[in-house]
N, C-alpha and C positions, 0 to 999 in steps of 0.2 A: 459201286453202284451198278457194272452190269449183269450182276451176282442178284443182286435186290430184285432188279426190275423183273428176271428169268425168271426168280421162285416165287414171285405175288402171280404170274400171269398164269403159273402149271398150277399152282394152288388150284385157283377160279378154275384151270381147262382141268381138273382132277376127272379123271376116267370113271362115263355111267355109262349101265348097261341099259340098253331101252331096246325092247325085242315086241316082233307086233306082234300080241296073244292074239289078237283076232282081227280077221285082214280086214275088217270096216271100221277099226281105229284110226287116229291120226298115224300119218307115216314120217320118215326122214325126207319130208320136201321144206325146207326151210325158206323157199321164197318162192313166188312166181313172179317170171317175168315175161312181160309182150312188146313187145316191137322196144325192145332198150330199154324199159323203166320197168321196176320194179312195183309190183301193183301190192297194194295194202291190204289184207284180207282175215277177218273176226274170225274166219275158221277156216281151219290146215286143210290143205287137198288128202285125198283118203283115198288107199289101192281097195280094191274089190275083182274079187277073180285075177287077178293080178294087171288089173286096168286102172291106171289113174284116172280121177274124180277131180276137176276143182270146182269150186264156187262158181257159177255161170256169172256172177258181175265182174267176176275177173277179165272178162272178154267185150267188156263193155267203149272199151279202147280200142277196140277191132272196127268199131260203125257193129257191133253185131247187139242187136234187139232182143227181148223178151216179152212172153208173157206166162205166167203160171194160172193156171185154171186149179183149183184146191177141190171142187167136184171128182174134176175127172183125173187131179193127181197127177196132169202131162205140161211138160213146157212147149212153149210155139214160140221156137230161136229164129230169127231172120236175119236174113244178110242179105239186102239186096233185092232181089227177086227170086232168091232161095229161100225156102222155110223148110225146119226140120221140128218134126216132133214125135218129142220124146217121153214116154209113161212112164209112172214108177212102177219098181216092179213088174215093168214089159218088156222083153226083147226084141219086139217087135216094134218098127220105130218108120213113119211118112218122109220123104222128102221130094218136097213139090208135090203131095195124095200118093206119091207111091212108095209101095210098103218097101221099107230095105232090114236088115238082121243088124243087131247092137248086139255086142258080145258082151255090154253091164248093163241093166237100165239107171236110169235116174236116182239119188238116194237124194232123203231131207237128212240134212244136219244139224242140231241146235236153232231150229225153222230156219235153214238155207237150203238151195238147190243146189248139187252137185253134179256135174253131170263128163262124161266119157270124154275125158278131152280129144283120147284119138279119133274117138270116129266122127266129134263137131268138125278136129281139124283138118282130117280127109274130105269134109265132104263141103267144105268153105275155104279151100284151099289153103290151111293156115301150113303151118313147119312147125311140130312140136319136137322138142328134144328135151329127157330129161340129162342132167349131166351130172354122176356117180360124184363127181370127187368133193363138191359142195352142199350137191344134195340139192340142187336148182333145175326147174320145172321151166325152160325159156318157150316163149308161144310168140311165132312171128307170122306176118302177113308178106307177099311176095312183091309189096313195094317197101321194104323194108332196108335200111340203109343204116350204118355206124354212123354216130352222134362226131363226123369227123371234127366239126367247132369246138363242141366242149373237150374231147379228148386232147386239140392241144392246148387247150386255153392252161392260159399264166397261172389261171387260178386253180392252184393247186386239188383245193377239194372238193370244185368243180371237174376236174380231169379224173378224178382217183374212182370218183364216182361215177364215172364212167367207165373208166379202165376196167371194175369189179363187175360191170355190165354187162361184160361180153363173154359169152359162151367159152370156158376155156378146153383147149382141146390138148391132143394128144399123140405124140407116134410110137410113143414108147408102152408097155403093157403098165399099167399102174398097179400102185402093192394096193390088195384087195382090202386087205385090213383098212385101210383107211376110208373105205367104202361102203362098210359094213351098217346096218343099221344103227341108227343111234351117235354115229361119231361125228355125225356134225349139230347136236345138236348144242353143243359150247362149243367155237368158233371166232378166229382175231384174225388181221391183217398185220401184216407189219412191213412197213414202208421207209425204203433211203430216205434222208433228208432231204427235198430239196426237188423229190424225181416223183413220177408216176407211171415209169413207164414200165417200171419191174416190181411186182409185192410177192412176198409169203404168206402163202392162207393155213393156219395153224387148226389144224379140229382137235378131237378128244386122242385120237391116236398117233398123228404125226402133222409131217408139215411137206407142204406142196409148192415149189419155186417156181413162178409163173414172169415171165416176159411179153410185153407187147411189141409187138412192132406191125404196121402200116393195118392199124385198126384190128391185126387178132392176135388172141390172147392165148399165149400157148404155155405147157408142161414144162419144164425143162430137168427137172427133178425131183421125186421124192423120195422123203426119208422118214425113218422112225425111229427117234434114242433114246440112249438110255438114262447115265449122267450126266444130264447137259447137251445143250445143240452140237458141239463136239464130239460127242460118242454118238457115232452113228450103230446103228443095230440093222436095220435092213435097209434098201433102199433099192431106187429104182431110175433111171434117166441119167443122163450125163451133171455131175455134179458144176456147178458154175465155180469161174476163177473166183470172182468176187462173193469180199465177207459177207456173206448175207446174216450171220448170226450178230454183227452189231447191230442190223437195222429193226433187232426189237429192242436196244436200248435208245434208237434213233424216235421212232414211232412206232408205236404199238397199239391199235383198236379192237377191242374186244366186247362181247356182249358176259354179264354177269349173271348172275343168278336170281336177278332181282327184276331183272326185264330191263337194266340200262343200259347204256350204251358209256362205257369209259375209254380212253386216249392218255396212254398216261406216254411222256415225251421228256424230253432235255431244253430248258432252253439256252438263251444265250448263253450264260453264263456256266454251263454245266450242269444245273440242279436238275431234281426231276419233278414234274412237273403234270396235274393230273386233270383232264377234262371229264365229267357225266351230265349224261345229255338222256333224254328218256325217247324208248325207239318210238317211232310211231311206223315204219316203212326199214325193209332191209338193207336201202341206203345210208338210211342214219346213221350207219357206226362208220362211216367218214366223218370223221370230224376236224374243221378247220383246227391248224395248230398258227398259232400266237406265233408272227413278226417270222413265218417261214419262209421264204421267197424260191421262187423255181430257178434250178439250174437248168444246163444244157435242157430240153422239154424233145428227148427221141422221138416221142409220138408225131410231131411237125413234118412235114411234109418235106423228102427233101429237092433240091431243088436242081436240075435236070438242064435248065435254057440258060443262055449270061444273065450275069444278073449285075442289073443295072443301079445304081447308087440312088436312093429317094432322098429328095430334099427337102427336108422336115421343114423349111423355113417358108414356104411355099402357102402353108396351110395356116388357117384363122386358129387360134392357142391364145386364148383370153387368160389374164391372168390370176387365175382364177381365186388366190389364198384360202381354197379349202381347206375349214379342220374338221377331222372326223375324231370321234373315242367310240370306242365298240367295248360295252363290258357286256354281263352273263344276263343283264335285264333293260338295258338301254342302249339306244344306238344314237349317237348325236352327232348333226352334221351342222356347219357350219360357211353361208360363204356370203360375204358382205354384210345385209343386216338382214337377211333370211336366217332362219333357223330350220333345223329338224328334229324333231324328238320322238321318235319310236320304241315304244314302250313292251318287253318282250316277258308275261306273265307265267311265272311256275304251272300255275295250276292250265297254261292252256298250252304247255308241254313246249316252252321257247317260242314260240310263234307270238307274233307280231301281234299285239292286241288294238293298241291307238298310235295313229299317227298327227302329232300337233306342229303347224307352220306355223312360225312365229312368225311377221313381218311389221318390223315399228310395233305401234300402236294394235296390230292386229294378231289376234289369235281364232285360228284355226284350226278345227280336230277334227279328224276322219277317220271314221272304223270300216275294213274292207270282209269284203263276207266273199268266199271263204278268208283268214287270214291266212298269210303268206307267213312262209316261212321263216323270211329273211330277208333282206335288201342288197339287188346285186352291186345299184351306183343312182348315182343321184347327180342334177346338172341342171342350173340353174342360166335360164334366157339371158340374154344379154342387157333386155330392156328390165330385168328384173319381176317382169309382172308375174313366169310359168316356170314350173317346176317341174323335169320330168326324170318320174321315180321307177326305179325298176325293182321289181318284186320276184323274188324267187317263190317258186315251188316247185315239188316234189318232182314234178309229173313238168313245169318248162317256168319260164320267165313272161311278167305283164309287162307293162309298159303304163303307168299313171301319167297324165297330164293337171297337174295342178293350179286352175288361176289364181293366184294371190291376191288378186284386186275384188274380185266377187265371190269367193271360196270356191268356186263349182271345180268338179272333174270329174274324167272319165278311165276307162280302161281301155287305150287303141283294140286289144285284141278284141273286144266285146265289141266294139264299132264296126271292123274289118270284117268283122264275121258276119253284123248283119246287114253285112253287104254283098254278102259270098263271094268273098274272095279268095276261097278255099279254106285248106289248115293254119288254124292261126293257133298252133302248139305254142307256140313262142316267140320272140322279141328280144332280141340281144342288143348289139351293135347297136349305139344310135350318138345320135350327135345335133349340136343349133348350128345353122347359120350365123352368120357373123352380125345378121341385124335382129338375130333373136325372133324374127314371124315364122321362120321355118324349121320342122325338126325332119331332120331324113330318118329313116331307121329301117333295118332287114325285120323281118316277120317269117313265120314258115313252120317246119317240122324237123326229124332229123335228118331228113334222106332231098329235103328245098328247099333255097331261100329266094326271098324278093324282097324288094325295095320297095317302099312309099313312101312318102314326103306329107306333108300332113302345115298347112297353112294357118297360124292362129288367127288373124285377120279376118279371112276371108270362110273359115271354117272347109275348108275343101281338102279333098285329097288327090295328088297324080302317083302315078306308075310309070316309073321309067322301063323302058320299055326294052328288057334283059333279052338277050343274043342268045345266052346256053342258060342250062338249067344248072346253077351251083345247088352246093351240097352246102356249104358253108359259106359266111359274110362277115369278115372276124374283125375290122375296123370300119368306121365312116369321117372321112375328114374333109371338112369344106374347108375349100380353097379363099383368099383373102379378099378376093370382088367377091364374092359369094356365087356368082353365076352357075358355078360348078361344085363339085363333090368328088373327089378321090375313096374308093373303097377296095377291098384285098378278100378276093372268093379264088373260090378253086369251085370243080367238077368234077362229077363221078368219069372220065374217060380222062384226063389227067390232075393226079394231085398236088401238083405243083402250084404255090402259092399265085398270084397276077396281080399287079394293079391293072385297077379298070377307072377311067376318066365319064363322068354321067355331068351332059350339059345343059342346063335349064333351058334355054333359048332354044336352042335347034331339037333339043328333045331326044339326047347323040351319045350314043356311048361306042367310047373308043379303047384299046386295049395300048396302057402307057410303058408297061414293063413286070418282069419278076420280081417277087419280091423273098430275099432271104427270111431266115427267122431273127434274125437278128434283128434285123430293119421292125418286122413287126413288133417283139417289142420293147423296140425304142419309141414305138407309135402309141405305147401308153397313155401316156402323160397326153393325147391330146383326143378331150373329148369329155365323158363322164367322169365327175369322183369314185372311184372302185370302192365300195364298202367289204362285200365279204371277198376277201381277199384270197 
């Protein structure tokens, strides 16, 4: 079986030369990653006079706005109070109306505007790095921090997607053959089963073994092979003691010649299985493997303080009896008399096209725009009147609340933005109060987390007075009396996980104890039903 998988994979990755005949042609930039998120682009970055130019749209997530004047062929780029004006075919630019020189002017390709990323980055305070190992351009602003919450997730697809979103660093001189133009035109990732803290990246020429510790991805070994992965022709770095060869037969994910993503893996019975999906962005190469559970996740913070045992009997945990079924074209969730059926259409590239909520004799059909990529979790209030659905997108989660009585629904992210509550890039952890009248949730971005509570009866929000700038909030658990809830969080100055308690009556927060990673894992059963595990 092992030989079969290796043969199939390397047949797909047969070496193809890809040279740059013209410096203005697309170069070997496989992806653009902005603040830890891969950005889908319809035009590839190009190189001109040794400078990389990227589609101006890729900068939108950094808060940049732009205007294109077709008459003067100029782009006016704005970030806060700063403005840059770049004109096609001119090396003179203007920053805040002051003339400056640019190495290479704006370019137009296939009707898209491409700007010199180095010039824009330096003038707006961004950091741009090109990772040669995988041909990925990373752009980060000064506020960027690693998404520790997702990197530590028990959901292996989520954790692996964040893992490959980290720039790969190296303390040794890389093999130059692995970085030649076109080497990364075809590529793949192999993972050990149940693990997101290590992977082997393979391209047309060779392989790089990467380990992730404390939010940093480091290449530990590179090699090229002759007749199989054990036949080493050239190498750099330190060969690991573990058996990386088995990873290829455990889980191998790669792109094929038809623009599809394929995942080849062994099921519980040792039989080879395959998943095929359409690629919408680079991160789609990481697929969810059926029935795969996380082993010890070494990405999770290590405890440095005394660890108190968390008593799970304190928390409200309804006997949900929820049943879920996930297939290639449908997601079905049922709890009590409420059923959710989410249809995934092939023509929509696997996105959720419609959601049907069935409650006794009532059938509510909902279509969300933009269409979510998947459903992360579902939870029913104890009153059986409301359903909270966490919708998964490539850039984060949105939380939707559905009123089963009148059929109305809304997205929490949109409401908080309208209330000027800052960045609401993703809403992840959430949980209902015992009486089903309140739902507490975490919102924020990859570097900060805040808490909010929504009262369904009064249609009001309240916001706990956080004492610390949390990086991530991983669980929310209501105490049985409904007067307070506990949550697990960490913060930049100390990556250790801690348990905090928010008292609704006193509007106060107290630190309870440290939390071990095993305790965190045991808390999965308290809260929403996870769909995309």
